[in-house]
C-alpha positions as CSV (number, residue, x, y, z in Angstrom):
1,M,-253.0,48.1,41.2
2,T,-253.4,49.0,37.3
3,S,-255.8,46.9,35.8
4,P,-254.5,44.5,33.3
5,Q,-253.8,46.1,29.3
6,R,-256.7,44.1,27.1
7,V,-255.1,42.5,23.8
8,H,-257.8,41.4,21.5
9,L,-256.0,39.0,19.3
10,I,-257.8,38.5,16.2
11,A,-257.5,34.7,13.8
12,A,-259.3,34.2,10.6
13,A,-258.2,31.1,9.1
14,R,-255.8,28.2,10.0
15,P,-251.9,30.0,9.6
16,N,-253.4,32.7,11.6
17,F,-253.8,30.4,14.7
18,M,-250.3,29.2,14.5
19,K,-249.1,32.8,14.4
20,V,-251.0,34.5,17.4
21,A,-250.6,31.0,19.7
22,P,-247.1,32.0,20.7
23,L,-248.4,35.6,21.5
24,W,-251.6,34.3,23.2
25,H,-249.3,32.4,25.6
26,A,-247.0,34.7,26.2
27,L,-249.7,37.9,27.2
28,T,-251.4,35.1,29.5
29,A,-248.2,34.5,31.4
30,A,-247.5,38.7,31.4
31,P,-249.9,40.0,34.7
32,D,-250.0,43.1,32.7
33,F,-251.6,41.9,29.7
34,E,-255.3,40.4,29.2
35,P,-255.7,38.4,25.9
36,V,-258.6,37.4,24.0
37,L,-258.9,36.0,21.4
38,I,-261.6,36.2,18.7
39,H,-262.2,33.9,15.5
40,T,-264.1,35.1,12.7
41,G,-265.1,32.3,11.5
42,Q,-263.8,32.8,7.8
43,H,-262.2,29.8,7.2
44,Y,-263.7,27.3,9.2
45,D,-263.7,23.3,10.0
46,A,-265.0,22.1,13.1
47,N,-262.5,18.8,12.7
48,M,-259.6,20.4,12.3
49,S,-260.1,23.6,14.1
50,D,-260.3,21.2,17.7
51,A,-257.2,20.0,16.3
52,I,-255.4,22.8,15.5
53,F,-256.3,24.3,19.1
54,A,-254.9,20.9,21.1
55,D,-251.8,21.5,19.1
56,L,-251.1,24.3,19.9
57,S,-252.5,24.2,23.6
58,L,-255.2,27.1,23.0
59,P,-258.1,27.7,24.6
60,Q,-261.6,27.9,22.9
61,P,-262.2,31.7,21.5
62,D,-263.6,33.8,23.7
63,H,-265.9,34.9,20.6
64,H,-266.6,33.6,17.2
65,L,-268.2,35.8,14.8
66,G,-269.3,32.7,12.7
67,V,-268.9,34.3,9.4
68,G,-268.0,31.6,6.9
69,S,-267.5,32.1,2.7
70,G,-268.4,34.4,0.4
71,S,-267.3,37.2,-1.6
72,H,-264.3,39.3,-0.9
73,A,-266.7,42.3,0.2
74,E,-269.2,40.0,2.1
75,Q,-266.4,39.0,4.2
76,T,-265.1,41.9,4.7
77,G,-268.1,43.5,5.6
78,N,-269.6,40.7,7.6
79,V,-266.8,40.9,9.8
80,M,-266.3,44.4,10.3
81,I,-269.9,44.4,11.3
82,A,-269.3,41.7,13.7
83,Y,-266.4,42.6,15.3
84,E,-267.3,46.6,15.6
85,K,-269.8,45.3,18.2
86,I,-267.0,43.1,20.7
87,A,-265.0,46.6,19.9
88,L,-267.7,48.6,20.9
89,A,-268.8,46.8,24.1
90,E,-265.2,45.9,25.6
91,R,-262.7,48.7,24.5
92,P,-259.8,46.6,24.0
93,D,-256.2,48.5,24.5
94,W,-254.7,47.0,21.5
95,L,-255.6,45.3,18.6
96,V,-253.4,42.8,17.3
97,I,-254.6,41.5,13.5
98,V,-252.1,38.9,11.5
99,G,-251.7,38.1,8.1
100,D,-253.3,39.3,5.0
101,V,-256.8,37.9,5.2
102,N,-259.7,39.6,4.2
103,S,-260.6,39.6,8.4
104,T,-257.3,41.1,8.9
105,L,-257.8,44.3,6.7
106,A,-261.7,44.3,8.0
107,C,-260.8,44.4,12.0
108,G,-257.6,46.8,11.2
109,L,-260.6,49.0,9.6
110,V,-262.7,48.5,12.5
111,G,-259.5,49.5,14.9
112,T,-258.1,52.0,13.8
113,K,-261.8,54.2,13.1
114,L,-262.9,53.8,17.1
115,R,-258.7,54.9,17.4
116,V,-258.3,51.4,19.0
117,P,-254.2,51.3,18.7
118,T,-253.9,48.6,15.9
119,V,-250.8,46.5,15.3
120,H,-250.2,44.1,12.6
121,L,-248.1,41.2,12.7
122,E,-245.9,39.9,9.6
123,A,-246.0,43.6,8.4
124,G,-244.6,44.7,5.6
125,L,-244.7,41.9,2.8
126,R,-244.9,42.0,-0.8
127,S,-245.4,40.3,-3.7
128,R,-245.7,43.4,-6.1
129,D,-248.4,41.0,-7.7
130,R,-251.8,43.3,-7.4
131,D,-253.7,39.6,-8.9
132,M,-253.4,38.8,-5.4
133,P,-256.0,40.0,-3.3
134,E,-253.7,39.0,-0.6
135,E,-251.1,41.9,-1.5
136,I,-254.0,44.6,-1.6
137,N,-255.2,43.6,1.5
138,R,-251.4,43.6,2.9
139,L,-250.9,47.6,1.6
140,A,-254.2,48.6,2.9
141,V,-253.8,47.1,6.6
142,D,-250.2,48.1,6.7
143,A,-251.5,52.1,5.7
144,I,-254.1,51.9,8.3
145,S,-252.0,50.0,11.4
146,D,-250.8,51.9,14.2
147,V,-247.8,49.7,14.5
148,L,-246.0,47.2,12.0
149,W,-244.2,44.3,13.1
150,T,-242.2,42.6,10.6
151,P,-240.7,39.6,10.3
152,S,-237.6,40.6,8.5
153,P,-235.5,43.7,6.9
154,D,-236.9,43.6,3.5
155,G,-240.4,44.0,5.2
156,D,-239.1,46.9,7.2
157,E,-237.5,48.5,3.5
158,N,-240.7,48.0,2.1
159,L,-242.6,50.0,4.2
160,L,-239.7,52.7,4.8
161,A,-239.8,53.1,1.0
162,E,-244.1,53.6,1.0
163,G,-243.5,56.2,3.7
164,C,-244.3,54.9,6.8
165,S,-242.6,56.2,9.7
166,P,-239.7,54.4,11.3
167,A,-241.5,54.8,14.8
168,R,-244.4,52.7,13.3
169,I,-241.8,49.5,12.9
170,T,-240.4,47.1,15.0
171,N,-238.3,43.9,13.6
172,V,-240.0,41.4,15.8
173,G,-239.0,38.5,13.7
174,N,-240.7,35.3,12.8
175,I,-243.8,34.2,14.8
176,M,-244.3,31.3,12.7
177,L,-241.0,29.5,13.9
178,D,-242.4,30.1,17.7
179,S,-245.1,27.8,17.3
180,F,-243.0,25.6,15.9
181,E,-240.6,25.2,19.1
182,M,-243.3,25.6,21.1
183,V,-244.8,22.2,19.9
184,R,-241.3,20.5,18.6
185,P,-241.6,18.0,21.2
186,K,-244.3,17.0,20.4
187,I,-243.6,17.0,16.5
188,E,-240.8,14.9,16.6
189,A,-243.1,12.7,18.6
190,A,-245.6,12.1,16.1
191,A,-243.6,10.2,13.7
192,E,-246.2,10.8,11.1
193,P,-243.7,9.4,8.3
194,A,-243.5,6.1,9.9
195,A,-247.2,6.1,10.6
196,L,-248.1,6.5,6.5
197,G,-245.1,4.0,5.9
198,L,-242.9,6.9,3.8
199,P,-239.3,5.9,2.7
200,E,-236.6,7.9,4.3
201,R,-236.5,10.1,1.4
202,Y,-239.8,11.9,0.3
203,G,-241.0,14.7,-0.5
204,V,-243.9,16.7,0.6
205,V,-246.5,18.7,-1.4
206,T,-249.2,21.4,-0.8
207,L,-251.1,22.7,-3.2
208,H,-253.9,25.3,-3.1
209,R,-253.8,28.8,-4.6
210,P,-256.7,29.7,-7.1
211,S,-253.8,29.9,-10.5
212,N,-252.4,26.7,-9.5
213,V,-255.5,24.5,-9.1
214,D,-258.5,26.0,-10.7
215,T,-257.9,26.1,-14.3
216,I,-257.8,22.5,-15.9
217,E,-254.6,23.7,-17.9
218,A,-253.0,24.8,-14.8
219,L,-253.5,21.7,-12.9
220,T,-253.2,18.8,-15.2
221,A,-249.4,20.4,-16.3
222,L,-249.2,20.1,-12.2
223,V,-250.2,16.6,-12.0
224,D,-247.8,15.5,-14.9
225,A,-244.7,17.2,-13.1
226,L,-245.7,16.1,-10.0
227,L,-245.9,12.4,-11.5
228,A,-242.3,13.2,-13.2
229,V,-240.9,14.1,-9.6
230,Q,-242.3,10.8,-8.2
231,A,-240.4,8.9,-10.1
232,V,-237.2,9.7,-9.0
233,L,-238.6,11.1,-5.0
234,P,-241.9,9.3,-3.6
235,L,-244.2,12.2,-3.0
236,V,-247.1,12.4,-0.2
237,F,-249.2,14.9,-0.7
238,P,-251.8,16.1,2.1
239,V,-254.7,17.5,-0.1
240,H,-256.3,20.8,0.5
241,P,-260.2,20.5,0.3
242,R,-260.7,22.8,-2.6
243,T,-257.8,20.8,-4.4
244,A,-259.5,17.9,-3.4
245,Q,-262.6,18.8,-5.7
246,R,-260.9,20.1,-8.7
247,L,-258.3,16.8,-9.0
248,A,-261.4,14.8,-7.8
249,A,-263.4,16.6,-11.4
250,A,-261.1,16.2,-13.4
251,G,-259.8,12.4,-12.6
252,L,-257.0,13.7,-12.0
253,D,-256.3,12.5,-8.0
254,A,-256.9,8.8,-9.6
255,K,-253.7,9.9,-11.8
256,L,-251.7,10.9,-9.2
257,A,-252.5,8.2,-6.8
258,E,-251.7,5.3,-10.1
259,G,-248.9,6.6,-10.3
260,G,-247.2,6.6,-6.5
261,V,-248.2,9.8,-5.2
262,K,-249.6,9.1,-1.5
263,L,-252.5,11.4,-1.1
264,V,-254.1,11.7,2.2
265,G,-256.3,14.5,4.3
266,P,-255.7,18.1,5.4
267,L,-253.5,17.6,8.4
268,P,-253.6,19.0,12.0
269,Y,-250.6,21.1,12.3
270,V,-248.5,18.7,14.3
271,R,-249.0,16.0,12.0
272,F,-248.3,17.9,9.5
273,M,-245.0,19.4,10.6
274,S,-243.7,16.2,11.3
275,L,-243.4,15.4,8.0
276,V,-242.5,18.8,6.8
277,A,-239.4,18.3,9.2
278,A,-238.2,15.3,8.2
279,A,-238.8,15.7,4.3
280,T,-235.7,15.4,1.5
281,A,-237.6,18.8,0.1
282,A,-241.0,20.6,-0.3
283,I,-243.2,21.4,-3.0
284,T,-245.5,23.7,-2.2
285,D,-247.4,27.1,-3.2
286,S,-247.6,28.3,0.8
287,G,-245.9,30.8,2.0
288,G,-245.5,29.6,5.5
289,I,-244.1,26.4,4.1
290,Q,-241.2,28.5,2.2
291,E,-240.5,29.8,5.9
292,E,-240.4,26.4,7.5
293,T,-238.4,25.2,5.4
294,T,-235.7,28.1,5.6
295,Y,-235.9,27.5,8.7
296,L,-235.1,23.8,9.0
297,G,-232.9,24.1,5.9
298,I,-234.8,21.7,4.0
299,P,-235.2,22.7,0.0
300,C,-238.2,24.4,-0.9
301,L,-239.8,24.5,-4.6
302,T,-242.0,27.2,-4.4
303,L,-244.7,27.0,-7.8
304,R,-245.5,30.7,-8.1
305,E,-244.4,33.3,-10.2
306,N,-243.4,35.6,-7.3
307,T,-243.2,35.6,-3.2
308,E,-244.1,38.1,-0.8
309,R,-241.2,36.9,1.7
310,P,-238.2,36.9,-0.8
311,I,-235.6,36.4,2.1
312,T,-236.5,32.5,1.6
313,I,-235.1,32.6,-1.4
314,T,-231.7,35.3,-0.2
315,Q,-231.3,33.8,1.9
316,G,-233.1,30.1,2.5
317,T,-233.6,27.2,0.5
318,N,-236.7,28.7,-1.5
319,R,-236.6,28.7,-5.2
320,L,-239.4,29.8,-7.6
321,V,-240.4,27.1,-9.9
322,N,-243.4,26.5,-13.0
323,A,-244.6,22.9,-13.6
324,S,-241.7,23.0,-16.6
325,T,-239.1,23.5,-14.1
326,L,-240.1,21.8,-11.2
327,L,-237.9,18.6,-11.7
328,D,-234.5,19.6,-12.9
329,A,-235.0,22.8,-9.9
330,L,-235.7,19.7,-7.6
331,T,-232.1,17.6,-9.1
332,E,-230.4,20.9,-8.7
333,A,-231.5,21.5,-5.0
334,L,-231.0,17.8,-4.1
335,A,-227.7,17.9,-5.9
336,Q,-226.4,20.4,-3.4
337,P,-225.6,20.2,0.1
338,R,-227.8,20.7,2.7
339,S,-227.9,24.6,3.3
340,A,-225.2,26.1,5.1
341,R,-226.7,29.8,5.4
342,A,-227.7,31.3,8.0
343,R,-231.3,31.7,9.5
344,P,-232.4,35.0,9.0
345,A,-232.4,37.3,12.0
346,N,-234.9,37.0,14.5
347,W,-236.0,33.5,13.2
348,D,-235.5,32.0,16.7
349,G,-238.1,31.5,18.5
350,H,-238.2,34.2,20.9
351,T,-240.7,36.4,18.5
352,A,-243.2,36.4,21.3
353,A,-241.1,37.9,23.9
354,R,-240.0,40.9,21.2
355,C,-243.9,41.9,21.3
356,I,-244.7,41.9,24.2
357,A,-241.8,44.1,25.1
358,D,-242.4,46.6,22.0
359,L,-246.2,47.1,23.9
360,R,-244.7,47.6,27.0
361,R,-242.9,50.3,25.3
362,R,-245.2,52.0,23.4
363,G,-247.6,51.9,26.0
364,S,-245.3,53.5,28.6
365,D,-244.0,56.6,25.7
């Protein structure tokens, strides 16, 4: 009997766990693989982490690096130092890194230099905005990884244009939607809108990016824009801790509440997706919500100048807006029938199975 191939799965931030969970479950069910879950601790909230693990039926991580916050250099360096010790001790057969956070790059550098076959899940995404730290991480991670698993055809095109060998690229689809389908019964049973006393038609808001919340000018403009939307569509706003601090410091949380916007704390995945799935529209600066709303056919207004997920615009329900264009764009979106566009190819809840098939194919080459 051949020993199972050991696969290190790296997660660092909340969205990472939604991406690794379906793959962890699929690898666990496969007799020829042994998944090892590693939490770098780059973003860590004990209360939220326990809820995420429970929502996604994940065990506690096999390794917790406990890196915590810090500058980009501190996080990247500390994750490299901590993960290298584990990689040297265990010598995995595969390393799977996900997304675009500092831990993704840090573990990718370790794996590549130790000659561990390194796979980037969610490869090829590009915003073409080098002011975003995540864009630098994407470019670097894709340059060094051995295998590039893309979520959509534009990812393949970006990588080929950058000179990547086609042999390194496999379009596996969108793993986030595997997570959604995996827990869909829990999401439907959660009934979060009713629990919060929301009307039948409402919008859900998320904001966390520095460009939107770190200056009083930008944040005030967005608060005024949200209040204008609130007059035509009631809003519920699960507030990110970073955003909560900025709103409170400027007294803008009280302004939103007085204007009727329902402010709630951060929600676990299942409860949050219960809100999104029943929403009339989403207003966000999150990457993942752009994908989930496209999958669900829900209008999405993204408060950014660009997106690394352009397929959510060309084939999906997403629109890029700013504070001054938000209300008009929402009005236009709501006047149209729910999107009849087809979902992007391989956005079907079966991405993890394609990932495993690709590992087997490459392992036998």
